[in-house]
N, C-alpha and C positions, 0 to 999 in steps of 0.2 A: 709444571716447570719446577725444576729443582731450585730451592732457595740458595742464596749466596752462602748462608751459614752451612747448609747441608753440603754444598760443593766444597767449601773450604775445609770443614772438619773431615769430610770423607776422603778428599784427595790427600790431605796432609797425613792422615792416619794410614792410608794405603802406601804412600811414599815411605813413611817411617817403617812400616811392616816389611816392605820389599828391601829396604836398605839393611834391616836386621837380618833378613833371610840371606842376602848376598854376603854380608859380613860373616855369618855363621858358616856358609859354604866355603868361603875363602880361608877362614881360619882353621877349618877342619883339616885342610891340607897339612897343617903344621901340628895337628893334635891339640889345638888351643881353642878357647872359648871365643865365640863371635863378638861378645861384648868387649873383649880386650882390643879389638882392632882400632877403635877410636883412641884408646890410650897409647897404643904403639905408634900411631901416626902423629899424635901430639908430642910424644916423647922424641920422635925423630925430628920434628920441626923445632922443638925448644930444648934439645938435648943439652944437659949440663946447666941449663938456666931455669929449670922448672922444679918447683916443690910439689908435694902432694896437694897442698892447699890450692895452688895455682892450677894444677891439673884438674882438680875438682871443679873449679870455676870454669875453665875452658871447655871441659867435657860436659858441663851442665849435669853432673851426677853428684849425688851426695857423698860426703866425706867417708862414710862407713863403707860404701861400695868401692870407692877409690882405694881405701886402705886395704880392704880384703883383696882386691884385684892386684894391687902392687905387691902384696905379700906372696900371692900365687905366681906372679910374673918373676919375682925373685927366686922362688922355689924352682921354677922352670929354667932358671939360668939365663933369663932374658934381660934382667935389670939389676943394677947395683945402686946403692945410695952412698953419698959422700960421708954420711955419718948415720948414727942410729936415731937421731932426733927427727921429729916430724917436719922440721924446716930443712931437712937434708935435700940436697940437689939430687935429681934422678938422672942416671946415666944408663944407656943401653949397653949391654955386653956385645961383643962381636956377633954372637948368634942373634941377639935381639935386634941389632942394627941390620943384619942380613934379612931377617923376616920383615922388619919395618920398611926397608927399601923395596922389597918385593911387593908388599902390600900397597905402598905408595904408587908404584908403577902400575899395579893392577887397578887401583882406584882411579887413576888417570884414564886408563883404557875404558873403564866402566862409565865414567862421567862423560867421556867423549861419545861413547855409543848411546848412552841415555839421552844425550843432547842432540842427537841427529834430527835435523829438520827445524831446529830452533836457531834463528839468526842471532848474531852477536848483539844486535840492537834489542831483540826480544828477550834475550838472556839477561841483558843489563836491566831492562825494565822489570823482568820477573824477580831478580834478586833484590833490586831496590824496593819493590812492592812487598816482598816477603819480609825484608828487614823492617819496613814501616809497620806492617801488620804485627810482627813480633813485638816491636817497641810499644805500640798502642795497646796490645793485649796485656803486656807487662804492666803498663800504667793502670789499666782497669783492675788487674789483680792487686796492685798496691792499694788502690782505692777501696776495693772490697775488704782487704785486710784491715785498713783503718776504720771502715764502717763497722766491722765486727768487734772493735775494741771500744767503741763509744757507748 
């Protein structure tokens, strides 16, 4: 029998891999990197009210990756900043907005298709459970970090 650890780590790794693969395929249509899909969707959601620091936190990616990606999104003409400072607000250009809108619509289709056969009640339980697992694992990581400094 597969242990709970093996099931959790295996399934979450596979889901992450598949989401990355889908993102890459969808972004390829626009000649863009798959890793930028998350940024574009977050920029759409928080447009004009988000900084690079906040984008880093929301995307759960490090500041260096966010900084590089934002510079490349600017070069592609998809993003503008309200100033040159790191605290600048990020704004999608009309082309960036068009792509982000298309990505959002496609993401909703994919989520709907991926969730086939899962009831609303089961979905709620799944997401609640995943949030609890994430929070608990985060606490364990914090404890491990403290243990390494003693």
